[in-house]
N, CA and C atoms as a LAMMPS dump frame, in Angstrom:
ITEM: TIMESTEP
0
ITEM: NUMBER OF ATOMS
306
ITEM: BOX BOUNDS ff ff ff
-5.0000000000000000e+02 5.0000000000000000e+02
-5.0000000000000000e+02 5.0000000000000000e+02
-5.0000000000000000e+02 5.0000000000000000e+02
ITEM: ATOMS id mol type element x y z
1 1 1 N 477.024 71.403 -326.578
2 1 2 C 476.424 71.11 -325.295
3 1 3 C 474.937 71.446 -325.352
4 2 1 N 474.114 70.549 -324.847
5 2 2 C 472.667 70.725 -324.886
6 2 3 C 472.223 71.735 -323.835
7 3 1 N 471.139 72.419 -324.156
8 3 2 C 470.578 73.375 -323.197
9 3 3 C 469.926 72.622 -322.05
10 4 1 N 469.996 73.199 -320.872
11 4 2 C 469.423 72.609 -319.669
12 4 3 C 468.141 73.359 -319.326
13 5 1 N 467.088 72.602 -319.026
14 5 2 C 465.815 73.204 -318.627
15 5 3 C 465.97 73.8 -317.228
16 6 1 N 465.576 75.064 -317.033
17 6 2 C 465.734 75.678 -315.713
18 6 3 C 464.772 75.116 -314.659
19 7 1 N 463.702 74.457 -315.08
20 7 2 C 462.71 73.957 -314.127
21 7 3 C 463.075 72.568 -313.612
22 8 1 N 463.324 71.626 -314.53
23 8 2 C 463.564 70.252 -314.093
24 8 3 C 465.043 69.871 -314.088
25 9 1 N 465.897 70.643 -314.75
26 9 2 C 467.33 70.377 -314.742
27 9 3 C 467.783 69.335 -315.739
28 10 1 N 466.883 68.853 -316.584
29 10 2 C 467.244 67.88 -317.61
30 10 3 C 467.577 68.589 -318.912
31 11 1 N 468.295 67.922 -319.821
32 11 2 C 468.512 68.522 -321.143
33 11 3 C 467.163 68.811 -321.811
34 12 1 N 467.105 69.87 -322.596
35 12 2 C 465.83 70.324 -323.148
36 12 3 C 465.206 69.315 -324.098
37 13 1 N 465.999 68.426 -324.719
38 13 2 C 465.399 67.456 -325.631
39 13 3 C 464.665 66.326 -324.9
40 14 1 N 464.941 66.105 -323.616
41 14 2 C 464.213 65.101 -322.837
42 14 3 C 463.506 65.721 -321.635
43 15 1 N 463.212 66.997 -321.699
44 15 2 C 462.548 67.72 -320.608
45 15 3 C 461.151 67.135 -320.371
46 16 1 N 460.771 66.986 -319.111
47 16 2 C 459.48 66.399 -318.751
48 16 3 C 458.554 67.407 -318.071
49 17 1 N 458.869 68.671 -318.134
50 17 2 C 458.073 69.689 -317.435
51 17 3 C 456.63 69.74 -317.932
52 18 1 N 456.423 69.675 -319.248
53 18 2 C 455.058 69.762 -319.766
54 18 3 C 454.236 68.546 -319.365
55 19 1 N 454.85 67.364 -319.314
56 19 2 C 454.129 66.164 -318.894
57 19 3 C 453.763 66.233 -317.419
58 20 1 N 454.658 66.749 -316.597
59 20 2 C 454.386 66.875 -315.168
60 20 3 C 453.252 67.867 -314.933
61 21 1 N 453.265 68.98 -315.667
62 21 2 C 452.21 69.974 -315.475
63 21 3 C 450.854 69.431 -315.913
64 22 1 N 450.822 68.585 -316.953
65 22 2 C 449.557 67.991 -317.384
66 22 3 C 449.021 67.031 -316.327
67 23 1 N 449.911 66.322 -315.662
68 23 2 C 449.476 65.339 -314.67
69 23 3 C 448.976 65.983 -313.387
70 24 1 N 449.355 67.221 -313.111
71 24 2 C 448.981 67.866 -311.862
72 24 3 C 447.691 68.669 -311.957
73 25 1 N 447.113 68.807 -313.126
74 25 2 C 445.911 69.614 -313.286
75 25 3 C 444.666 68.819 -312.91
76 26 1 N 443.737 69.478 -312.216
77 26 2 C 442.451 68.882 -311.865
78 26 3 C 441.409 69.412 -312.857
79 27 1 N 440.966 68.576 -313.764
80 27 2 C 440.057 68.984 -314.828
81 27 3 C 438.655 68.481 -314.503
82 28 1 N 437.662 69.371 -314.623
83 28 2 C 436.267 69.017 -314.415
84 28 3 C 435.522 69.156 -315.737
85 29 1 N 434.769 68.122 -316.069
86 29 2 C 433.91 68.15 -317.256
87 29 3 C 432.486 67.988 -316.753
88 30 1 N 431.642 68.978 -317.032
89 30 2 C 430.277 68.907 -316.526
90 30 3 C 429.289 69.344 -317.599
91 31 1 N 428.037 69.032 -317.369
92 31 2 C 426.966 69.355 -318.297
93 31 3 C 426.096 70.443 -317.69
94 32 1 N 425.793 71.451 -318.475
95 32 2 C 424.883 72.514 -318.048
96 32 3 C 423.784 72.657 -319.079
97 33 1 N 422.598 72.971 -318.599
98 33 2 C 421.488 73.241 -319.492
99 33 3 C 421.401 74.736 -319.713
100 34 1 N 421.376 75.138 -320.946
101 34 2 C 421.313 76.552 -321.286
102 34 3 C 419.904 76.977 -321.62
103 35 1 N 419.833 78.02 -322.376
104 35 2 C 418.557 78.558 -322.79
105 35 3 C 417.805 77.521 -323.625
106 36 1 N 416.523 77.385 -323.388
107 36 2 C 415.665 76.41 -324.059
108 36 3 C 416.164 74.977 -323.87
109 37 1 N 416.732 74.688 -322.697
110 37 2 C 417.192 73.361 -322.293
111 37 3 C 418.219 72.765 -323.248
112 38 1 N 419.029 73.611 -323.858
113 38 2 C 420.115 73.119 -324.71
114 38 3 C 421.259 72.667 -323.822
115 39 1 N 421.873 71.564 -324.179
116 39 2 C 422.953 71.003 -323.38
117 39 3 C 424.289 71.601 -323.804
118 40 1 N 425.104 71.948 -322.817
119 40 2 C 426.449 72.476 -323.042
120 40 3 C 427.421 71.721 -322.158
121 41 1 N 428.532 71.308 -322.733
122 41 2 C 429.585 70.648 -321.974
123 41 3 C 430.605 71.713 -321.586
124 42 1 N 430.913 71.815 -320.31
125 42 2 C 431.858 72.797 -319.785
126 42 3 C 433.098 72.054 -319.296
127 43 1 N 434.268 72.465 -319.779
128 43 2 C 435.536 71.887 -319.343
129 43 3 C 436.33 73.001 -318.676
130 44 1 N 436.654 72.834 -317.387
131 44 2 C 437.46 73.834 -316.702
132 44 3 C 438.515 73.151 -315.849
133 45 1 N 439.464 73.933 -315.398
134 45 2 C 440.562 73.407 -314.601
135 45 3 C 441.841 73.22 -315.389
136 46 1 N 441.825 73.507 -316.688
137 46 2 C 443.03 73.402 -317.505
138 46 3 C 443.812 74.692 -317.349
139 47 1 N 445.089 74.568 -317.056
140 47 2 C 445.951 75.729 -316.839
141 47 3 C 446.171 76.449 -318.167
142 48 1 N 445.72 77.699 -318.248
143 48 2 C 445.848 78.429 -319.505
144 48 3 C 447.245 78.996 -319.72
145 49 1 N 448.125 78.91 -318.732
146 49 2 C 449.508 79.362 -318.924
147 49 3 C 450.316 78.315 -319.672
148 50 1 N 450.007 77.057 -319.44
149 50 2 C 450.728 75.956 -320.075
150 50 3 C 450.091 75.55 -321.402
151 51 1 N 448.783 75.736 -321.526
152 51 2 C 448.038 75.263 -322.687
153 51 3 C 447.29 76.42 -323.328
154 52 1 N 447.305 76.472 -324.654
155 52 2 C 446.508 77.454 -325.376
156 52 3 C 445.077 76.927 -325.443
157 53 1 N 444.195 77.516 -324.641
158 53 2 C 442.821 77.03 -324.565
159 53 3 C 442.083 77.166 -325.89
160 54 1 N 442.367 78.216 -326.634
161 54 2 C 441.717 78.401 -327.927
162 54 3 C 442.068 77.283 -328.889
163 55 1 N 443.331 76.911 -328.911
164 55 2 C 443.79 75.827 -329.792
165 55 3 C 443.226 74.48 -329.331
166 56 1 N 443.198 74.247 -328.021
167 56 2 C 442.63 73.008 -327.496
168 56 3 C 441.136 72.929 -327.787
169 57 1 N 440.427 74.044 -327.658
170 57 2 C 438.996 74.07 -327.975
171 57 3 C 438.775 73.775 -329.451
172 58 1 N 439.638 74.294 -330.297
173 58 2 C 439.534 74.046 -331.733
174 58 3 C 439.718 72.558 -332.041
175 59 1 N 440.688 71.923 -331.38
176 59 2 C 440.912 70.486 -331.578
177 59 3 C 439.729 69.666 -331.079
178 60 1 N 439.193 70.041 -329.913
179 60 2 C 438.038 69.327 -329.365
180 60 3 C 436.818 69.469 -330.266
181 61 1 N 436.586 70.658 -330.786
182 61 2 C 435.439 70.877 -331.663
183 61 3 C 435.562 70.052 -332.935
184 62 1 N 436.769 69.941 -333.479
185 62 2 C 436.965 69.141 -334.686
186 62 3 C 436.781 67.654 -334.382
187 63 1 N 437.292 67.199 -333.249
188 63 2 C 437.186 65.787 -332.873
189 63 3 C 435.744 65.398 -332.576
190 64 1 N 435.014 66.279 -331.89
191 64 2 C 433.65 65.975 -331.466
192 64 3 C 432.592 66.401 -332.476
193 65 1 N 433.005 67.113 -333.52
194 65 2 C 432.092 67.601 -334.557
195 65 3 C 430.964 68.424 -333.944
196 66 1 N 431.357 69.463 -333.196
197 66 2 C 430.363 70.325 -332.56
198 66 3 C 430.893 71.76 -332.575
199 67 1 N 430.063 72.67 -332.147
200 67 2 C 430.463 74.052 -332.005
201 67 3 C 430.905 74.325 -330.579
202 68 1 N 431.51 75.474 -330.377
203 68 2 C 431.926 75.831 -329.034
204 68 3 C 432.906 76.984 -329.047
205 69 1 N 433.431 77.295 -327.865
206 69 2 C 434.366 78.398 -327.719
207 69 3 C 435.199 78.201 -326.462
208 70 1 N 436.209 79.044 -326.322
209 70 2 C 437.029 79.064 -325.113
210 70 3 C 437.015 80.481 -324.571
211 71 1 N 436.502 80.641 -323.355
212 71 2 C 436.527 81.949 -322.714
213 71 3 C 436.424 81.79 -321.207
214 72 1 N 436.927 82.761 -320.479
215 72 2 C 436.94 82.775 -319.017
216 72 3 C 437.601 81.521 -318.436
217 73 1 N 438.71 81.09 -319.04
218 73 2 C 439.471 79.908 -318.611
219 73 3 C 438.637 78.631 -318.646
220 74 1 N 437.637 78.572 -319.516
221 74 2 C 436.784 77.405 -319.686
222 74 3 C 436.633 77.119 -321.171
223 75 1 N 436.348 75.864 -321.478
224 75 2 C 436.003 75.479 -322.838
225 75 3 C 434.535 75.098 -322.83
226 76 1 N 433.755 75.736 -323.691
227 76 2 C 432.321 75.491 -323.795
228 76 3 C 432.061 74.768 -325.11
229 77 1 N 431.408 73.611 -325.033
230 77 2 C 431.081 72.826 -326.215
231 77 3 C 429.577 72.647 -326.293
232 78 1 N 429.031 72.717 -327.495
233 78 2 C 427.596 72.558 -327.678
234 78 3 C 427.252 71.078 -327.722
235 79 1 N 426.365 70.659 -326.849
236 79 2 C 425.937 69.266 -326.803
237 79 3 C 426.533 68.543 -325.607
238 80 1 N 426.102 67.307 -325.421
239 80 2 C 426.579 66.475 -324.322
240 80 3 C 427.725 65.611 -324.832
241 81 1 N 428.962 66.013 -324.55
242 81 2 C 430.156 65.312 -325.031
243 81 3 C 431.089 64.966 -323.878
244 82 1 N 430.549 64.683 -322.708
245 82 2 C 431.38 64.489 -321.527
246 82 3 C 432.343 63.317 -321.668
247 83 1 N 431.858 62.148 -322.028
248 83 2 C 432.719 60.957 -322.085
249 83 3 C 433.706 61.023 -323.242
250 84 1 N 433.269 61.483 -324.395
251 84 2 C 434.174 61.564 -325.543
252 84 3 C 435.24 62.626 -325.335
253 85 1 N 434.885 63.734 -324.674
254 85 2 C 435.882 64.765 -324.369
255 85 3 C 436.901 64.229 -323.378
256 86 1 N 436.455 63.426 -322.431
257 86 2 C 437.361 62.825 -321.449
258 86 3 C 438.366 61.905 -322.135
259 87 1 N 437.903 61.053 -323.034
260 87 2 C 438.818 60.14 -323.721
261 87 3 C 439.798 60.91 -324.599
262 88 1 N 439.355 62.001 -325.212
263 88 2 C 440.263 62.788 -326.04
264 88 3 C 441.335 63.478 -325.191
265 89 1 N 440.955 63.989 -324.03
266 89 2 C 441.942 64.622 -323.144
267 89 3 C 442.947 63.591 -322.628
268 90 1 N 442.51 62.368 -322.399
269 90 2 C 443.428 61.312 -321.981
270 90 3 C 444.409 60.995 -323.105
271 91 1 N 443.924 60.994 -324.35
272 91 2 C 444.801 60.773 -325.501
273 91 3 C 445.847 61.869 -325.634
274 92 1 N 445.494 63.089 -325.223
275 92 2 C 446.433 64.21 -325.31
276 92 3 C 447.493 64.178 -324.212
277 93 1 N 447.322 63.308 -323.219
278 93 2 C 448.338 63.153 -322.188
279 93 3 C 447.945 63.633 -320.809
280 94 1 N 446.7 64.033 -320.625
281 94 2 C 446.25 64.441 -319.303
282 94 3 C 445.982 63.183 -318.475
283 95 1 N 446.247 63.252 -317.187
284 95 2 C 446.104 62.086 -316.31
285 95 3 C 444.638 61.682 -316.166
286 96 1 N 444.385 60.392 -316.319
287 96 2 C 443.02 59.875 -316.262
288 96 3 C 442.413 60.067 -314.875
289 97 1 N 443.221 59.954 -313.832
290 97 2 C 442.724 60.094 -312.468
291 97 3 C 442.325 61.531 -312.139
292 98 1 N 442.885 62.508 -312.833
293 98 2 C 442.638 63.912 -312.517
294 98 3 C 441.507 64.517 -313.345
295 99 1 N 440.84 63.715 -314.158
296 99 2 C 439.716 64.212 -314.953
297 99 3 C 438.436 63.721 -314.306
298 100 1 N 437.624 64.67 -313.834
299 100 2 C 436.389 64.359 -313.128
300 100 3 C 435.21 64.703 -314.039
301 101 1 N 434.353 63.698 -314.297
302 101 2 C 433.165 63.91 -315.102
303 101 3 C 431.971 63.977 -314.177
304 102 1 N 431.206 65.05 -314.289
305 102 2 C 430.033 65.244 -313.435
306 102 3 C 428.767 65.117 -314.248
């Protein structure tokens, strides 16, 4: 007998809880100017209980070929990568309507 997910009540092999949680998050991607007018892309609004922000930041840095870090429930990327970060998050399964680029 298959295990039943306590959240959605479906068998664990077809559980949709992680997909539902990704669709409900409101993600903001914005650009900030740092010291000496350096551009930094800030991604916030991703639930750190469901997603490992450090691992996601590592994937984004590899995809975008830039430096960065994850701290204070935000992902900081060096450079202006707003549109490319948005397309990568959509590829990962986050809802396109819930990603706001500023």
